[in-house]
N, C-alpha and C positions, 0 to 999 in steps of 0.2 A: 656471702652477700649480706649487706646491711639490711636489717629489718626496718620496715616503714613504721613510723609512729602513727597513732590514731589520727592526728591532725593531717599528716601527709596523705594517709589513705582517703580521708574525707575530701581533701583538696583534689586529689586525682579523680575520685569518683564524680565530684562536681564538674571537673573538666571533661570527664567522659560523657556526662549527661549533656553538657553544652555541645559537644561534638555530635552527639546523636540528634539533638534538636536542630543544629545548624547545618550539618553535613549530610544527614541520612537522605532526606528528600532530594537534595541536589544530586548526590551520588547515584541514588536509585534512578532518578530522572535521566541521568547521563547514560546509565547502563541500558535502560529500556529504550530511551530515545535514540541511541546510537547503535548499540550492539544488537538488541533484539529486533529493532526495525530493519537493520541491514540484513539480518539473517532471514527474516520473513520475505523481504524484497528479493533477495538473491534466490531463495527457494522457489518463489512463485514466478518472478519475471524471467530469471535466467535458467532455472531447472524445470519450470512448468509443472510443479508438484503442489498438491494441496496439503493441508495439515496432516492428512492420513498417509502421505507419501505416494499418493496416486496421481495420475495425470488428470487434467481437466478435460471437459468435453471438447469436441472439435468445433472449429469455426463453422458457422452456418453456411450452407450452400443453397439455401432457399432464395429464389430470385428476389431482388430488392429494388426499390426506387431510389434514384439519386439524381442530383442536378448537375454535377460537374463543377459546382461553384464553391464548394466547401473545401476546407483543408484536406478532408479525407477523400476527395473525389476529383481533384484537378488532373492528376495523371490518368485517372480512369477516363475522363472526358477526352483527353488527347488520344488515348489508345482505342476507344470504341466509338467516339462521337466527334472526332476531330475534323471530319470532312462532311460535305453534304451527302455524299454517297453512303457514308457510314450511318449518318443520322437517319436516312430514309429506311434503313434496315431495322431500326430500333422500334420498340413499342413505347409510345409516349402517353403520359397522363398529365392533365392540367388540374391543379388544385388552387383554391383561393386561400390566401393567408395574409392577414393584415390589409385586406382590400386589394391585394395584388394577385395576379395570375402567376403561379409558379409552374414551370414546365419541368417535368421529371421523366426520365427514361428508365426502363427496366434493365437491370444488370443481371444477366444470367450467371449463376455461380455464386450469387449473394455476397455476403461479407468476406467469405474466404477468397473469392475472386478479386474483390476490391483490394484486400491486403496484398495479394500477389502482384496486381498491377501497380500498386504503390511501392513495391519493393520490400515488403515485409514478409516474414514467414507466415504461412497460412496452414501449417500442419500442427504445430504444438502451440497451445494458447499461452501467451505471456501477458495479456491484458495491457499491452503497450501500443500506442499509435502516436498520439501527440506527445506523450511522456508526462503530461500534467499530473496524472493520478499518482505516479510514483514520486515525482518531484515534491509533491505536497503531502506525502504520506508520513505520518509521525505521531507523536503524542499530542492529543488535542485537549486533554483535560487531566488535571491532577487534583485529587481530593484527599485531604488528610483529616483523620478524626477517629476517635474510639480505638486507638491502637492499630489502625489500618491505613495503609497508603494505597490508593487506587489510581492506576493510570489507564486512560482510555486511548486506544489507537484508532486512527481514522484519517480522513482527508482534512487538511488544514484550511481548505477553501470549500465552499459549497459545491463548486464544480467537481472537485476531486472526490468529495464524499458521495455525490450523486453517481459518479462512475463506479465507485466501490459498491454502493448499494445495488446499482443496476446489474453489475457483473455478478454479485453475490446471489441476487435473485435468480438470475439465469442458471447459475451453477447449482442452486439449491443448498448452498452453504456459504459461510463467511469466508471469502477468499483470503482475508488477511489474518485469520485465526492462527495462533502459534502452534507449532507441532509439539509433541511430547518431548522431543530432543531439545527444542528451543526453550521450553519451560524448565527442563532439567538444567540446562546451561545457565539460565537466568537465576535459578535457585542456588546453584553452586557459587555464582558471583555474589549473590546477596549474602550467603553464609560466610564469605570471606571478609565482608565489610566490618562486622562487629569485632572479630579478633584483631582486625587492623586498627580500629579505633582504640581498643584496649592497649595494644602495643604502643601506640603513639603517646598515650598518657602514662605509660610505664606500669600497667597493671597486668 
């Protein structure tokens, strides 16, 4: 194998530094924004496990008030309040909002019953109803400086982040926190980047 001259070594090192500067943030962003985000979403939404590998709390069965007019209650209305006779059997409350009277009825069985009537699972928590939270989950911020690249995961819209915050508060933990296995997988992928750049420039 032909030995490299000093000039050739310097040239390749310069090329390597350019790759680090130009490719590292982009490649890390792809790994975190696609691979890690997908792993977290699959574990939480599909497998209903928190970062410790444990199941989340059960959906609430505490009676709740609903109007039957929102996306989350239209089927509920048809099932329990779709006729005059059914509505007479319900407990009703009237509240004022924006100068208007809003009529709400009590749904026994709470949010768990609402999910059942809407056709969703109400036994294992997936944090999915409209789907907005998971559709807008991803990298929300990238900070580069002092030899550190920091990625922040969360909701890409205020509505999605509000859902993440609300669900996290109810669970007593960050529901989108990565597991140890996911962190290990991420580190292994990061470790393969640098040797890959070196190979590309012939070092």
